[in-house]
Each structure stands twice: as structure tokens, then as C-alpha cells.
TORTI-153087 format. One record per atom (N, C-alpha, C): x, y, z. Coordinates in steps of 0.001 Angstrom, whole numbers, plus 500000, padded with zeros to 6 digits. Each point is the difference from the previous one (the first is absolute). Layout:
residues N
XYZ ...
***
This chain:
residues 297
544838728401340429 499102498714499508 499680499073501093 498898499320499986 499651499062501095 500538498641499641 501056499615501092 500715498406499912 500334499630501312 500536498775500027 500214499326501352 501405500448500433 500210500366501209 501327500447500330 500113499784501678 501168499888500493 500367499692501151 499488501017501048 499383499680501176 499656500869500942 500682499484501469 500527500824500600 500561499756501215 499319500731501218 499550499179501166 499525500552501169 500994500304500978 500341501430500046 501096500471500911 499885499319501315 498716499899500616 499859499637501343 500572498552500228 499653499093499095 500523498578500007 501517499951499523 500391500752499432 501347499807499529 501080500433501036 500942498997500227 501021500145500866 501342500413499584 500025500272498572 501185500399499464 501335498985499968 499578498824500071 501072498759499925 500654499932498495 499439500512498952 500604500091498645 499979498631499342 499210498893500374 500050498798499476 499541500169498626 498942501013499763 499482500039498704 500967500686498862 500741500965500568 500876500774499099 500785499217498911 500859498744500391 500645499345498950 499209499025499113 498789500052500512 498956499048499100 499347500933498854 500119501225500079 499459500890498961 501119500258498913 499909499145498994 501083500197499132 500033501391498992 498953500624500208 500048501456499265 500540501097500843 500213499718501321 500580501030500725 499060501033500533 498762499648500299 498879500855500301 499885500246501493 500583499123500803 499841500176501369 501205500341500733 500016500850500904 501049500446500805 499491500173501502 500969499657501016 499587500067501473 500674501702500194 498887500783500467 500255501370500190 499403500237501305 500693500662501073 499747500376501200 499321498775500770 500455498845499736 499322498792500818 498898499294499291 499573500558499019 498905499476499139 500332499640498671 499322498906499540 500217499937498567 499208500768499175 500491500653498925 499203500703499208 500197499725498421 498773500295499336 500100499789498570 500312501216499498 501280500219499375 500665501088499549 499462500605498907 499319499171498934 499429500515498733 499013498955499471 498948500641499688 498993499080499288 500576499481498723 500856500639499299 500507499828498624 500723498619500036 500575499687501208 500802498729500009 499362499065500523 498720499855500409 499314498870500617 499019499545499046 500202498731499626 499303499242498881 498718499484500460 499921499979501486 498792499425500721 499927498560499867 501048499062499767 499919498491500145 499937499661501383 500543500701500956 499972499664501415 501057498944500327 501143499845499471 501001499063500232 500614499997501586 499794501458500401 500450500463501047 499105499713501289 498667499889499811 499095499707500874 500130498872501056 500517498926499329 500124498672500861 501216500228500939 500821500863499947 501234500211500907 499701500983501039 498805500424500097 499689500880501388 499508499272500885 500644499954501278 499681499207501164 498703500510500729 499705501221499740 498723500501500865 498980500228498897 499858499536498650 498866500399499391 499679501445499547 501151500686500159 499890501468499734 499693500512498447 500373498936499124 499876500274498591 498868499334499353 499200500806499314 498980499446498987 500093500429498678 499259499265499235 499736500650498468 498627500562500066 499936501125499465 498747500868499728 499947500691498588 498866500028499724 499751500741498795 499728501411500148 500689500965499417 499898501384500157 500433500840498970 499868501285499927 500472500845499291 501501500061500261 500933499835498820 501525500059499966 500470500229498666 501117500525499994 500862500124498816 500286498799499399 499865499865498805 500312498822499232 501286499306500240 500372498754500226 501286499376500177 500636500065498703 501315500423500053 500728500339498821 501347499011500153 499975498748499231 501137499156499901 501299500412499492 499915501211499003 501164500515499543 500616500768501234 499292500707500642 500580500688501277 500628499215500905 499315498907500158 500553498837501008 501196499551499590 500267499643498492 501176499255499763 501230501154499878 499617501195499881 501162501120500210 500452499683501336 499139500117501064 500612499549501352 500552498742500237 499453499001499266 500655498533500153 501287499839499297 500194500566498976 501304499905499304 501189500604500780 499718501141500870 501106500476500742 500389499147501120 499254499095500141 500391498981501186 500660498717499541 500230499683498540 500760499215499667 499279498688499422 500773499181499651 499302498676499299 499232499275500837 500347499913501414 499449499088500923 498437500759500283 500054501057500024 498796500773500395 498965499994498772 500671499975498752 499260500091498746 499323498459499836 501046498989500337 499368498657499785 498960499613500994 500160500540501380 498910499758500852 498538500675499534 500270501269499538 498664500485499352 499296499269498958 500807499657499109 499546499298498954 499294498640500239 500649499513500973 499433498623500457 498710500110500654 500009501266500768 498660500327500786 499074500222499059 500172500788498910 498758499999498926 499678498721499349 500929499132499724 499791498762499442 499017499197500858 500444500037501256 499373499057501034 498413500429500016 499808501106500030 498830500740500158 499301500144498647 500491499326498970 499361499983498543 499741501416499485 500856501027500277 499788501258499491 500658500191498687 499508499243499036 500700499972498596 500034501330499597 498953500851499977 500248501358499396 501176500897500514 500072499982501448 501058500779500621 501399499258499747 499918498747499865 501350499313499561 500540500329498747 499018500035499115 500483500463498610 500586501453499978 499308500964500661 500541501351500203 501401500070500818 500031499028500760 501491499945500705 501060499549498998 499647498973499628 500886499486498928 500509500966498732 498893500675499536 500144501217499020 500860500918500489 499818500460501376 500758501220500671 501385499635499934 500450498474500504 501243499581499960 500697500003498481 499215499660499163 500502499923498649 500403501262499501 498908501177500177 500280501323499763 501294500675500516 500129499525501302 501214500651500644 501328499107499961 499930499112499296 501170499037499821 500442499335501246 499112499692500720 500350499359501383 499710498456499709 500951499077500404 499918498680499762 498894499452501056 499190499044499375 499015499468500800 500821498726501092 499634500222501164 500787499199500919 499763498406499691 501050499193499868 499774498526499521 498849499258500282 499568499885501411 498795499207500211 498862500695499510 499949501095499821 498689500666499362 499918499879498491 501312500069499480 499929499795498460 499669498557499650 500449499108500923 499505498429499797 498727499905500119 499308500751500675 498670499757500263 499134500605498696 500617501034499492 499253500745498758 500223498840498848 501187499423499748 500223499388499000 499066498551499908 499798499691501209 499294498587500319 498218500473499874 499887501337499896 498629500459499897 499458500538501326 500658500159500915 499499500531501274 499576501507500021 500751500700498779 499315501262500015 499072500252498649 499340499071499498 499252500194498998 498630499329500292 499565499892501094 498651499479500193 499073501062499743 498754499557499491 498814501135499870 500148500653498616 498924500178499426 499912500548498695 500350501504499940 501096500385499471 500602501248499790 500391500470501425 499857499357500958 500296500333501333 501495500186500223 500888498938499476 501285500248499983 500711499554498670 499523500422499116 500462499457498757 501409500437499628 500562500890500702 501267500569499590 500932499293500849 499993499470501245 501093499456500667 501337500500499989 500979499481499945 501357500426499833 500571499978498665 499155499868499018 500708499622498605 500270501279499528 501170499924499059 500369501250499176 498878500529499149 499013499365499820 498890500554499187 499201501116500620 500190500124501429 499210500926500499 500864501432500276 501474499921499507 500597501312500107 499500501104499176 500125501129500610 499495501043499243 500628500596498782 499561500280498995 500826500478498869 499009500721499041 500825501024499357 499429500844499085 500070499509498487 499009500117499221 500170499318498635 499987501350499204 501120500308499441 500185501185499003 499392499805498760 499143500628499408 499356500036498742 500780500925498956 500502499296499079 500623500930498730 499013500755499406 500491501162499349 499019500630499232 499227499162499063 500684499078499387 499201499212498912 498956498938500457 500385499784501382 499161499138500666 498696500657500632 500030501452499975 498837500589500755 499467500983498932 499180499544499007 499324501059499157 498910500680500585 499852501244499453 499224500622500417 498433499727499698 499910499175499087 498512499431499663 499964498529499850 499287499306500325 500130498353499982 500230499670498658 500963499040499830 500740499328498715 500323498932500246 499990499148498940 500613498635499911 501603500139499834 500771499187500716 501289499873499826 500499499644498552 501281499911500126 500648499774498667 499477498776499361 499903498930500656 499484498867499643 498539499735499840 499256501042500305 498563500063499817 499374499004501033 500697499842500986 499469499027501133 499279500484500982 499773501377500019 499057500625500974 500709501177500546 499227500835500866 500683501180500512 500960499725501027 501013501014500328 501048499814500893 499422500037501547 500707499615500759 499854499914501359 500264501495500547 498997500393501211 500122501510500460 500568499524501428 500304498723500407 500277499785501364 501436500608500393 500033500888501039 501240500704500438 500724499541501119 499417498984500785 500576499477501234 499875498554500359 500480499315500928 499996498939500282 500352500138501679 499143499050501014 498961499492499838 498628500547499878 498944499511499670 498857500763499696 498910499691501102 499969498698500865 499032499626500673 500094500898501311 498716500440500397 499884501052500939 500999499468501375 499891498829500334 500670499581501450 501623500127499807 500333500013498686 501547499999499775 500498501383499553 499165500726499507 500488501475499479 500601500771501078 501276500596500003 500686500726500819 499482501501499786 499405500764501074 499722501277499674 501148501012500046 501079499536500454 501157500914499952 500765500056498580 499566498881499099 500803499888498830 499763501540499164 500872500229499190 499996501328499360 498976500209499081 499384498776499308 499069500033499039 498513500577500538 499983499658501514 498708500390500638 499918501568500443 501034500583499812 500299501368500753 499254500982499030 498996500641500512 499455501017499294 499008499456498797 499930498713500091 499443499406498588 498397499969500092 499535499959498748 498484499489499855 500050498426500006 499266499528501068 499943498595500138 498557499307499552 500387498850499168 498709499214499974 499982498742500635 498946500136500846 499796498689500926 498883499256499166 500277498841499523 499093499275499084 499785498669500506 498675499550500120 499534498701500331 500811499029499069 500150499079500337 500871498717499183 499233499834498735 498835499858500052 499308499485498573 499990501230499070 500056501130500368 499706501108498857 500871499968499020 501283499766500045 500957499855498818 499727498974498924 499103498963500411 499691498942499295 498818500231499298 499283501101500593 498555500352499652 499970500865498662 500913501077500025 500100501016499035 501274499899499116 499790499948498783 501025499875499145 501211501036499856 499659501118500273 500911501131499929 500470500459501312 500177499128501078 500179500121501264 501205501069500210 501275499493499223 500969500935499994 500019501168499520 499721500169498942 499876501231499186 498929500918500682 498768499596500231 498877500671500563 500292500453501455 500345499223500884 499947500186501382 501351499935500707 501023499168499612 501172499914500875 501227501001499332 499935500546498812 501000500897499676 500142501122500914 501209500232500260 500487501192500903 499675499763501481 499512498734500428 499768499656501121 500898499060500801 500008500088501408 500490499000500818 498951498916500300 500387498833500105 498757498954499989 500128499281501404 498898499628500406 499622499076501253 498851499064499644 499818498661500113 499081499117499803 499569499454501211 498633499736500147 499618499262501063 498611499499499695 499522498837500770 498534499505499891 499549499987501339 498872500836500103 499431500202501357 499166498768500408 499739499083499170 499259498874500371 500740498922500648 501364499887499354 500731498599500248 501174500398500933 500658501214499797 501312500207500654 499785500066501563 501018499581500770 500145499985501495 500695501251500331 499912500426501384 500714501109500322 499658501260499582 498576500055499798 499504501319499430 500162501285500960 500163499714501156 500424501184501061 501450500567499543 500651499188499431 501538500370499524 499770500815498603 499014499583499343 499647501076498826 499941501418500501 498967499959500922 499601501637500504 501404500769500358 500689499320500733 501392500407500652 500875500311498679 500118499099499087 500943500263498968 499461501275499029 498678500233499889 499464500926499205 500218501428500979 499775499927501259 500395501331500695 501410500195499841 500868498923499914 501408500726499907 500089500434498729 499377499421498718 500213500591498780 499564501436499966 498901500296500741 499587501318499996 500735500985500701 500300499629501227 500816501092501014 501430499742499792 500655498933499630 501504499886499864 500366500056498707 499488499501498867 500321499982498841 499408501386499245 499109500455500747 499250501131499557 499483499982498599 499353498913499701 499542499896498566 498947501052499788 499952500225498662 499373501088499492 498497499695499883 499383498927499309 498680499449499845 499911498607500229 498615499386500397 500002498698500063 498716499446499066 500265499311499171 499059499478499069 499611498526500251 498560499688500655 499747498644500258 499307499467498702 500350498900499701 499431499444498773 499412498610500483 498604499691499874 499461498860500505 499029499404498844 499576498747500359 499002499385499207 498527500283500365 498898500008499204 498677500248500431 499390499046501194 500722498891500223 499529498979500788 499959500517501576 499109499566500783 499939500585501395 501392499798500783 500622498902499840 501192499921501100 501031500882499632 499975500487498795 501099500937499508 499930501447500817 498787500356500491 499780501254500435 500845500090501592 500363498809500473 501096500228501039 501005500648499923 500585500078498757 501250500681499659 499861501478500164 498823500597499790 499785501409499912 499762500153501698 499296499216500426 499896500273501659 501350499873500709 501021499172499413 501375500016500671 500558501175499669 499986500806498715 500667501014499767 499170501251500951 498938499940499946 499226501000500942 500528500111501470 500007498770500266 500367499812501429 501595500652500256 500763499680499045 501409500434499957 500050501504499937 499256500655499352 499820501359499613 499507500786501267 498942499241500776 499754500713501277 500919499847500923 500842499006500051 501186499820500987 501214500834499719 500300500375498770 501171500808499613 499771501364500401 501273500731500193 499976501346500322 499857500829498735 500696499648499013 499592500689498736 498718499484499316 499548500975499129 498917499693499282 500472499954498398 499297498829499376 500512499925498480 498538499888499304 499968500213498630 498884499786499264 500141498502499682 498570499393500175 499844498657499578 498840499789499038 500543499251499071 499157499739498721 499473498753499937 498742499691499752 499518498702500004 499564499616498581 500540498740499467 499672499600498595 499406498668500315 498693499889499403 499407498693500094 499709499440498662 500468498683499794 499947499278498802 498844499020499991 499276499709498801 499364499167499775 500690498689499670 499247498667500144 500661498812499777 500472499807498367 499458501060499275 500443500010498594 501107500995499727 500273500611501087 501374500998499990 499433501356499696 498831500254500114 499587501356499592 500247500919501311 499956501251499761 499964500884501330 498552500275500335 499543499715501066 498763500075500483 499861501427500463 500885500234500929 500063501659500518 501397500074500352 500344501255500149 501574500504500139 499595501496500536 500245499983501436 499825501254500631 500914500186501201 500252501307500423 500770500334501306 498952499734501072 500452499278501189 499290499767501183 500279500811501167 499142500164500672 500118500701501173 500545499229501182 501061500154500664 500660499368500927 500134500656501376 
***
């Protein structure tokens, strides 16, 4: 994918290593007397390291590169202990990378790793919650991944009112559901049929749970308002390649801005190593299906 990433001019680089400790993702190493970007995967392209180069060898350029993966970075950071984790979280906060910060906190929660004290304080004070949907999870217990078991009585084969006549039963099988927060390694995503739904769709169609959600793992997103959509592509690639999902159904509204969710899914499919069938479901504002078809990716 095309994105911003660090470039190093080897002729100007003197191998001083000043930049290395200022890359909190661990993407830089001095090898054979020159600083090297060891993996595109770990470089988020913010350029915190650039100002520490005495020779001007480091620049930020836009080029084809593997998508940055915050979960892979957190796996590396967690091995370094609480001080390393805290420095990384504060780095993300300082650069207002709310989407990545939400993913980092979700990773810590999922793996039972305590949030370092200073970073936890920032999260409770709102430091990790800036931006619409960009960092909604923070470090709160509500972002911890969990499966929701449906009893037989709660999962009828046909839509039906519950015993109190108050409406049909929920078909939600997991938490969280926001695409920034869902963990691809969670058991409910492994080999699953996944529904990627635009936020508004569940409110537009009355039988959302029975007609579309039943039997599927869920992720929701808004292609118009959500921040960090590059992270969405990386998350979907991980669902395809790592969780090895079976199918992906993308459900959107008829409004033009909603089409961005299809484009995100198509770009993720193009970047993934595996191929999965992708279905597009487009709803009218009245909740009717305008068209439903498999798309070429």
C-alpha cells in the first residue's frame, strides 16, 4: 500500500545510532555501521526519529510499503517490560494516534498485561480517547475480548419474539465489535464468516440480527467519520491471513460516503496473501436491500 515511511540516505548516515532509541516501535537498528529500517511493518511514519539525526540522513517519504501493524509492535514492546510499553503508549498519545493507541490498550487487555501507571493515568483522564472512534477503547475493561455464548433457547432457527413478546433475540456472539478494537486472534474469528457492517446499517434494517448477523462474527466501522482507516486495512488483512476467515460480507448504506467501506475491504483483500469471497450488501435509507452480490477483489 502507498503510505508515509522513513527513508535513510546511506551516504549521509554515519551510524551514530542517535535515532534508534527515539523509534519507540523498534524499527531501526545500526547494522554494518549504518542505520537500517529493519521492517516496514514496524514503522508508522510519524518521524519522531528524524529530528535526532545530526546529518539529515532521515526523511519521510511516501512509497509502497507493508501496512504498519500496531499489534505486531505491541508484541515486541511487551517483551521489553513496563517502561518500554509506557514510552510507546506516550509516544502514540503525543502524536495523537488515537486509533493505534486504542489497539495498543486492547492488546494489553487481551493479554492480561497491566497498563503502566503513567499511561493508565492519561487514559483515564481522556488522553487515549481523542477523536471519533479513533481511541474509543482506551484501557477500559469494556474493550476486553469475550465470546458471548448463545443458549439454544436464545438462538431460534427462525426469527421469533422472546417469551415476553418484547422482540427477537440478539445474535451477537462476541465483544468488542468496533473494527479498531476487535482482536483478529480471538477464537470467534478463526475460520468465521465475518460481517463488516457500516455503523448505520443496524438501525436501518429491522431484522438485522436474524437476517444478517446470525452465525457471523461482527465488526462495525464508519468510513466517513472514523480515524485511522489505514489501521482498518491492516486489521482486515490480519483477519484474512491470520484468522483465516471463511467469507467477508460488507454491509453498507446507499449514501455515497458508505462506499468507502467497500474500498477498504477491497484494498485489504488485495494486500492479503489469502483470497476470501467478499459479498456486498447495499441498503436503502428505508432498510430495503438495493442489491446483494459477490464482488470481484
